[in-house]
C-alpha positions in Angstrom: 0.1 0.2 0.0 1.0 3.5 -0.7 1.9 6.0 2.0 -0.6 8.6 0.3 -3.4 5.9 0.1 -3.0 4.7 3.6 -3.4 8.7 4.6 -6.2 9.0 2.3 -8.0 5.7 3.9 -7.1 6.6 7.3 -7.9 10.6 7.6 -11.7 10.1 7.5 -12.0 8.1 10.8 -9.8 10.5 12.7 -10.1 13.7 14.3 -7.7 16.3 12.8 -5.9 16.1 16.2 -5.6 12.5 16.2 -4.6 12.2 12.3 -1.9 14.7 13.1 -0.8 12.5 15.8 -0.5 9.3 13.3 1.6 11.5 11.1 4.0 12.1 13.7 3.8 8.5 14.9 4.7 7.5 11.3 7.7 10.2 11.0 8.8 8.9 14.5 8.9 5.3 13.5 10.8 6.1 10.7 13.3 7.8 12.7 13.7 4.8 15.1 13.9 2.5 12.0 16.8 4.5 10.9 18.6 3.8 14.4 17.7 0.4 14.7 16.9 -1.1 11.2 14.1 -2.8 9.6 11.4 -1.5 6.7 11.0 2.0 6.8 7.8 1.5 4.7 6.2 -1.0 6.9 7.1 1.5 10.0 5.7 4.5 8.5 2.6 2.4 7.1 2.1 1.2 10.5 2.3 4.3 12.4 -0.6 6.2 10.1 -2.6 3.2 10.2 -2.1 2.5 14.1 -5.3 4.3 15.3 -7.6 3.5 12.5 -10.2 2.1 14.7 -10.0 4.7 17.4 -13.0 6.6 17.0 -15.3 3.5 16.1 -18.5 3.6 18.2 -18.1 1.4 21.4 -21.1 -0.8 20.7 -19.5 -1.8 17.3 -16.1 -2.6 18.7 -17.9 -4.5 21.5 -19.7 -6.7 18.7 -16.3 -6.8 16.4 -14.4 -8.4 19.6 -17.3 -11.1 19.7 -17.4 -11.3 15.8 -13.7 -11.6 15.0 -13.1 -14.0 18.0 -10.8 -11.8 19.8 -10.1 -12.6 23.1 -13.2 -12.0 25.3 -11.3 -10.8 27.9 -10.9 -7.6 26.2 -14.3 -6.7 27.3 -13.3 -6.5 31.1 -10.7 -4.1 30.3 -10.9 -0.1 29.5 -12.5 0.5 26.1 -9.2 2.4 25.3 -7.4 -0.8 24.5 -9.8 -2.2 21.9 -9.2 -0.1 19.0 -5.9 -1.8 18.5 -6.8 -5.3 17.8 -10.1 -4.3 16.0 -7.8 -1.9 13.9 -5.6 -4.6 13.0 -8.2 -6.6 11.2 -10.2 -3.8 10.1 -7.1 -2.7 7.9 -7.3 -5.9 6.3 -11.3 -6.0 5.8 -11.7 -2.0 4.9 -8.4 -1.2 3.3 -6.9 -4.2 2.1 -3.8 -4.5 4.0 -2.6 -8.1 4.4 0.9 -7.5 6.1 1.1 -9.4 8.9 3.8 -7.5 10.4 2.0 -4.5 10.2 -1.0 -5.7 11.6 0.9 -7.0 14.4 2.4 -3.8 15.0 -1.1 -2.1 15.2 -2.7 -4.8 16.9 -0.1 -4.6 20.2 0.4 -0.6 20.1 -1.4 -0.3 23.1 -0.5 -3.2 25.4 3.0 -4.5 24.0 3.3 -8.3 24.6 6.1 -10.7 25.2 8.4 -11.6 22.3 7.6 -8.5 20.6 8.9 -8.0 16.9 11.0 -4.8 16.2 8.7 -3.3 14.2 6.0 -3.9 17.2 8.5 -2.1 19.5 9.1 0.7 17.2 5.3 1.4 16.6 4.4 0.9 20.5 7.6 3.6 21.2 6.6 5.8 18.3 3.0 6.1 19.9 4.4 6.6 23.0 7.1 9.5 22.4 6.0 10.9 19.4 6.6 14.9 19.9 3.1 15.8 20.4 3.1 14.0 23.7 4.0 15.5 27.0 3.8 13.8 30.5 5.5 12.8 33.4 8.6 10.6 32.4 8.4 11.0 28.6 12.0 12.7 28.4 13.6 10.0 30.1 12.0 7.5 27.6 12.9 9.7 24.5 16.6 10.0 25.8 16.8 6.0 26.2 14.9 5.8 22.8 18.3 7.5 20.8 20.5 4.5 22.3 18.5 1.3 23.3 15.3 0.3 21.9 14.4 -2.5 24.2 15.2 -0.2 27.5 13.0 2.7 26.1 10.2 0.2 25.6 10.8 -1.2 29.1 10.5 2.2 30.3 7.4 3.2 28.5 5.8 -0.3 29.8 6.8 0.8 33.4 5.5 4.0 33.3 2.3 2.8 31.7 2.0 0.2 34.6 2.7 2.8 37.1 0.1 5.4 35.9 -2.7 2.6 35.6 -1.9 1.5 39.3 -1.9 5.2 40.7 -5.3 5.3 38.9 -6.4 1.8 40.5 -7.1 0.7 36.8 -6.9 -3.0 35.6 -3.9 -3.8 33.7 -4.2 -5.8 30.6 -2.2 -9.2 30.8 -0.3 -8.4 27.6 1.2 -5.3 29.4 2.5 -7.2 32.2 4.0 -10.1 29.8 5.7 -7.2 27.8 7.2 -5.6 30.9 8.5 -9.0 32.2 9.8 -10.1 28.8 11.6 -6.6 28.3 12.9 -6.9 32.0 14.5 -10.5 31.0 16.1 -8.7 27.8 17.6 -5.8 29.4 18.9 -7.6 32.7 20.6 -10.2 30.5 18.1 -12.8 31.5 18.4 -12.3 35.2 15.4 -11.5 37.1 
């Protein structure tokens, strides 16, 4: 899929601010790909498409979770998580994108997971650190992203878990799995 086509497909589904965010995520993903390797085209496409389903009605997303045989436990967690796995399916169904790498990056951009691929890490991190974001702890993650992709992802997951704990919110299991997996990698396998 051409980048221009992806933008054309995504823009009507997003607010102007969210579309701008998606463009910044794509740009940040390209920057991270320059640092850590991988397909810049896939990174840019995944960045543009990652929030494709963000503003679908909650009732529609709930039905899609059931219809697409996504894990039913998603329904037990905040609806903010739903657009990622649904978006991974809808970019194929509605946009014709069949690339499994890009769909995986879209699917896990909110939660992370254990054994993330490089592209999944890049999109997860790009979504977290894109220049329009501003919240406590982001500068530490941005600095780490310049030298160590896994450590930066670990910091982002750690910060997310701490934020959710402070809010007394539930934490999706994939996020814990991502934290534990990344912890093992950055600690050289030592827990």
